[in-house]
N, C-alpha and C positions, 0 to 999 in steps of 0.2 A: 854165405858170401854173395850168392846170386841176388838174393833179395836186397841185401844191403847196398850193393852198387846201384840199384835202381831207385833207391829212396832219395827224396829231395834233400834230406839232411846230410846224407853221405856226399851228395854232389857239392855241397858247400863245405865239407869238412875233410874229405880224403885227400891226402898229400900225394905228390908224385910217387914217392917211394912206396906208399901203401897200395896205390893202384897198380904199379908195376909188379909188386909182390903178388897181388891177387890175380892179375892176368897171367902170370907165369904158373900159377897153381891150378887154374881151372879154365878150360877152353870155353865153356859156355859163358863164364864171367867175362872173359876177354872179348868174346863176340858182342856181349851186351855193352861193354865199355866202348868198343869200336863203333857201334851204332850211334853213340851219343858222346863221343870223346870231348867235344867242345863244351859240354855242359858241366864239366868238373871244375868249379871255380877256384878251389884251393890248390889245384895242381898245375904244373907246367904242361899245358896241353900239347905243346910241340914234342916234349920228351916222352910223354905217354903215347902219343901217336907214333913216334919213331919206334918205340918198343913194340907196339902193335903191328907196324909194318914189317918188323923183323920176326914176328911170331912164326913158329914152325907149322901151325895148323892153317891150311889155306882158307878155311871158313872165316878165320879172324881177319886175315888180309883182305878177303873179299868183302867183309862187312865194312872195314875201314874204307876200302876203295868206293863202296857204294854210299858212303856218308858225304854228302855234298857240303856239309859244314865243317868237315875235318880240315886241318891245315892244308892250304892250297899246294905248298911245295911238296908235301908228301903225296897228295893226290896225283900231282904231275908225275912223280917218280913211280907211282903204282900204275899210271895210265897206260903204259905200253906193255905191261906184264900180262902174260897169260897165266891165270891162276887155276891150276887143276882142281876140280871139285871131286872128280872120280876118275877112274881109268878111261871112261869113254866120253867125258865131258870137260870142257874147259871154258872159262869165261875170259873174254878179252876186253879190257877197259881201254877206251880211247877218247 
């Protein structure tokens, strides 16, 4: 799954439903998708980004927040969140 979501062919073929299913199955896959969510041409990028923004793993939300090409309305909603990375560290996006 991880290699699949990185391929150019997948970026042109994976649907919204397929991407959301993949990001819910594997955290590393979700993080990869979050880093380049805007490049999935066959999917509703806003819907996929919304699913990523609600992901239970902070690394996924952090990757989405760090993606300057992600949908702007979601970046704004993540902008004021402190996203805990570990017990002793938190990133704050503003």
